[in-house]
Each structure stands twice: as structure tokens, then as C-alpha cells.
N, C-alpha and C positions, 0 to 999 in steps of 0.2 A: 566198455562205455564210459562217458565221462560224465559224472553228475555234480549241477552245481549247487550253488548254497541257497539254503531257502531265504528268501526277503520277505520281510513282515513290514506291512504298514497299518497303522492304526487312523481311522476315519471316524470324527464325530458325526452321530446320526441325531440324536434327541440330546436336547440337554442332559448332562450327568451320564450319557450312555456313548459307547462306542462300539466298533466292530473290528475285528481284526482280518487283514487278508495275508496268506501264506501263498507265496507262489514256490515252484520249485519246476526245473527243466533238466533235461537229459539230451546229450548228442552223443550218437555212436560212433566210435572214433574210426572205425574201419569203412563205413559207408557215410558218414555225415547227416544222416537220417536224425531228424529231432523231434522231440514233443515236449510239451507245456502243460502244466495243469496249476491247481490252487484250490483253495479251499478259504471261505469267508466265515469267520466264527464269532459268534456274541460276546458280551462281556463275558458270560461264565463260562467260556471256551467252548461251548456247544456248536456243533455244526449248524450253520445256515444255507450254504448253498456251495456246491463244488464244480469245476469243471476243468476239462482238458480238452488239447489241441494237438493236432499232427501237424507238423510245419514242413515235413520235407527234408530236403537238404538246406541245412543252416549253419551258421557259427554259433558259438556259446554265447556271443554278446547278443545277438541277434534274438535267439531263443529266451534270455533273460528279459530284455524289452516286450517281446509278444507276452510274456506271462504278467509283465507289471500292466501294461497297457489292457490287456484281457481283464484282469482285475479290476483296475480301475473302471472300465467300463460297466463292469456288472455292478459295482457301488454307487455308479452312478443313478 
């Protein structure tokens, strides 16, 4: 399996606070099947929300983009 790097994004919520979005994805090299997931944490790094998604056959680039998109939609 090919594991991708974790991407972190910080989004302000209320004045003086923010949340952290961590995404990660994986692509199995021999079949091309992929999945993506992530977690949203508060300022104290406590878990707020987690998500995952099976993407079928995808490239590493597409998996990374889906992870970011899904996380940003949840933050919205």
C-alpha cells in the first residue's frame, strides 16, 4: 500500500479559536483501490468529528483532493 502524507488545515471558527483538519488517504498499489479519512480537532487537540470514504479505483492525487474537499465541506 502507498500511504500519503497527512495534510493539516486550520480554520477560524469564533474570534480567538480555531479547529484543525487532518486528512490522510491510502491507495493499494496492486489493485488501485483507495480510501480517505480525516479528523477535525479543536484548539486543545480534542476530537470533534471524524470521517472516512471509500473511493474505489483512484490515483494518489485524486485521493488527496477528495480528503481535502470532504474535510472542508464538513468545516463549512
